[in-house]
C-alpha positions in Angstrom: -120.8 53.0 5.4 -118.6 56.0 5.9 -115.1 54.8 6.9 -111.9 56.6 7.8 -108.6 54.7 7.3 -105.3 56.1 8.4 -102.2 55.2 6.5 -104.3 54.5 3.4 -101.7 55.3 0.8 -100.0 51.9 0.7 -99.9 48.4 2.2 -102.7 47.0 4.3 -104.5 50.4 4.6 -104.6 50.9 0.8 -105.7 47.3 0.2 -108.5 47.6 2.8 -109.6 50.9 1.2 -109.7 49.1 -2.2 -111.9 46.3 -0.8 -114.3 48.7 0.8 -114.5 51.1 -2.1 -115.2 48.2 -4.5 -118.3 47.5 -2.4 -119.5 51.1 -2.6 -118.6 52.3 0.8 -117.5 55.9 1.3 -113.9 55.7 2.4 -112.1 58.7 3.8 -108.4 58.4 3.0 -105.5 59.7 5.2 -101.9 60.0 4.3 -98.8 62.1 4.8 -98.5 63.3 1.2 -101.2 65.1 -0.7 -99.7 64.0 -4.0 -99.6 60.4 -3.0 -103.2 60.6 -1.7 -104.4 62.0 -5.0 -102.6 59.2 -6.9 -104.0 56.5 -4.6 -107.5 57.9 -4.9 -107.2 57.7 -8.7 -105.8 54.2 -8.6 -108.7 53.1 -6.4 -111.1 54.5 -9.0 -112.4 57.3 -6.9 -110.5 60.6 -7.5 -113.2 62.5 -5.6 -112.7 60.5 -2.4 -112.2 62.6 0.8 -108.5 63.0 1.4 -106.8 64.2 4.6 -103.1 65.0 4.9 -101.5 64.8 8.3 -98.2 63.7 9.9 -99.4 61.5 12.7 -96.1 61.9 14.6 -97.1 65.5 15.3 -100.0 65.4 17.8 -101.2 68.9 16.7 -101.7 67.5 13.1 -103.6 64.5 14.5 -106.0 66.9 16.1 -106.2 68.9 12.9 -107.1 65.7 11.0 -109.9 65.0 13.5 -111.2 68.6 13.2 -111.1 68.3 9.4 -113.3 65.2 9.5 -115.7 66.6 12.1 -116.0 69.9 10.2 -117.1 68.1 7.0 -119.0 65.1 8.4 -121.7 64.8 11.0 -121.5 61.0 11.2 -118.8 58.3 10.9 -119.5 54.6 10.9 -115.9 53.2 11.2 -112.5 54.4 12.2 -109.6 52.1 11.2 -106.4 53.2 12.9 -104.1 51.5 10.6 -101.1 53.8 10.3 -97.9 52.6 12.1 -94.2 53.1 12.4 -91.5 50.6 13.2 -88.2 52.4 12.6 -87.2 56.0 11.7 -84.0 58.0 11.3 -85.2 60.5 13.9 -86.9 58.7 16.8 -87.9 61.8 18.8 -90.8 63.9 17.6 -91.4 67.6 18.0 -93.5 66.8 21.1 -90.6 65.0 22.7 -92.1 61.6 22.2 -90.7 58.4 20.6 -92.2 58.3 17.1 -93.4 54.8 17.7 -95.5 55.8 20.7 -96.6 59.0 18.9 -97.9 57.3 15.8 -98.8 53.8 17.1 -100.3 54.8 20.5 -101.1 58.5 20.9 -102.4 59.3 17.4 -105.1 56.6 17.3 -106.1 57.5 20.9 -106.6 61.2 20.0 -108.4 60.3 16.8 -110.7 57.9 18.6 -111.6 60.4 21.3 -112.1 63.3 19.0 -114.2 61.3 16.5 -116.4 59.5 19.0 -119.1 62.2 18.9 -119.6 61.3 15.3 -120.2 57.6 16.1 -123.0 55.7 17.7 -123.5 52.2 19.1 -123.5 50.7 15.5 -120.1 52.2 14.8 -116.7 50.6 15.2 -113.1 51.7 16.1 -110.6 49.2 14.8 -107.1 49.6 16.2 -104.2 47.9 14.4 -102.2 46.0 17.1 -99.5 43.4 16.7 -98.3 40.1 17.9 -95.3 42.0 19.1 -96.2 43.3 22.6 -93.9 44.1 25.5 -94.5 45.7 28.9 -94.8 49.5 28.7 -92.0 51.5 30.3 -93.6 54.7 31.6 -90.3 56.6 31.0 -90.3 55.5 27.4 -93.9 56.4 27.0 -93.2 59.9 28.1 -90.2 60.2 25.8 -87.7 60.3 28.6 -86.0 57.0 27.7 -84.7 55.8 24.4 -85.5 52.4 23.2 -84.4 50.3 20.2 -86.8 50.1 17.3 -88.2 46.6 18.0 -88.6 47.3 21.7 -90.3 50.7 21.1 -92.6 49.2 18.5 -93.7 46.3 20.8 -94.3 48.6 23.7 -96.3 51.0 21.6 -98.5 48.2 20.3 -99.2 46.8 23.8 -100.0 50.4 24.9 -102.5 50.6 22.1 -104.1 47.3 23.0 -104.3 48.4 26.7 -106.1 51.7 26.1 -108.4 49.9 23.6 -109.5 47.5 26.3 -109.7 50.2 28.9 -111.8 52.6 26.8 -114.1 50.0 25.2 -116.6 49.7 28.1 -117.0 53.5 28.3 -117.8 54.2 24.6 -120.8 53.6 22.3 -119.1 52.0 19.3 -117.4 48.7 19.2 -113.7 49.2 20.0 -111.4 46.3 19.1 -107.6 45.7 18.8 -106.6 43.5 15.9 -103.3 41.8 15.1 -103.6 41.7 11.3 -101.0 39.0 10.9 -97.2 38.8 11.5 -94.7 39.9 8.8 -97.2 40.8 6.2 -95.6 42.4 3.1 -96.1 46.0 4.0 -93.6 48.7 3.3 -92.9 48.9 7.1 -92.1 45.2 7.3 -89.9 45.2 4.2 -88.0 48.2 5.6 -87.7 46.9 9.1 -86.9 43.3 8.4 -85.6 43.2 4.9 -88.1 40.5 3.8 -90.9 40.5 1.3 -93.4 39.2 3.8 -96.8 37.5 3.3 -99.7 38.6 1.2 -101.0 41.9 2.6 -104.6 40.9 1.7 -104.4 38.6 4.8 -104.4 41.8 6.9 -106.8 43.7 4.7 -109.3 40.9 4.9 -109.4 40.9 8.7 -109.6 44.7 8.8 -112.5 44.5 6.4 -114.2 41.9 8.7 -113.5 43.9 11.8 -115.1 46.9 10.2 -118.2 45.2 8.8 -118.8 41.6 9.8 -121.2 40.3 12.5 -118.2 38.4 14.0 -117.1 41.7 15.5 -120.5 43.1 16.4 -120.0 42.0 20.1 -116.3 42.2 20.2 -115.8 45.5 22.0 -112.8 45.3 24.3 -111.5 42.2 22.7 -108.2 41.4 20.9 -108.3 39.5 17.6 -105.1 37.5 16.7 -105.1 36.9 13.0 -102.1 34.6 13.3 -104.4 32.2 15.3 -107.5 33.2 13.3 -109.6 33.9 16.4 -110.0 36.2 19.4 -107.4 35.5 22.0 -105.4 36.9 24.9 -103.0 39.8 24.3 -100.1 40.4 26.7 -101.2 39.9 30.3 -100.7 43.6 31.1 -103.7 44.3 28.8 -105.9 42.4 31.2 -104.6 44.3 34.3 -107.1 47.0 35.0 -104.7 48.9 37.3 -102.0 49.0 34.7 -104.5 50.0 32.0 -105.9 52.9 34.1 -102.4 54.1 34.9 -101.4 54.0 31.3 -104.5 56.0 30.2 -103.9 58.6 32.9 -100.3 59.1 31.9 -101.3 59.4 28.3 -104.0 62.0 29.1 -101.4 64.0 31.1 -98.9 63.9 28.3 -101.5 64.9 25.7 -102.7 67.8 28.0 -99.1 68.9 28.3 -98.6 69.1 24.6 -101.9 71.0 24.2 -103.2 68.4 21.7 -106.6 67.9 23.2 
């Protein structure tokens, strides 16, 4: 299998990459630092692994990442949108968006749309959601309203889950949103909450399953809650087709305005 993982230089992403590489899958690694990517590839035992550098808070770089993959590969089996942001010293991006929405919502949306031509019905798009989900404020989505870290994160993750469920019926590959588990010991969790967190392999295991197992073969448009260990219901707004459609339209308009698609 050929699998792209965003945010693969630490935490759940790196551990998922390790599990997949150990089984012989071709893993395409994404990170923000070329030096860190090289070090991680060596640590994972595959210094020749494809490496892609991009700051996912900048939508133009997201598109460049997608172009880099499509220019080199004619087929992709799995896209794991793992990269995420909870807090940041500068909340606003160069595109005028809140960084949580930029990285957690818009970047995976652009990547999924740009890479879909490389995927067929046997492929999978795995979007990293969260148990933290709150109704999306359209003004915050567009960058016109400032939110506190936790609120912005929760809204961005519901937005991700909503567009996943909206797009899933329209695309060939399986598209699923996954809460990998609450307060896992990633760098993001340690920085945001000041706790060590649970074993990150809990999250890596479910991402591995979402990418490869038969359990997810018919899961398109569904939400998997790893806290409960089963598919479940996300926030009610994710099941509201009118709200989903409005969200996707607003996202498309914002992306068009930034010239990122």
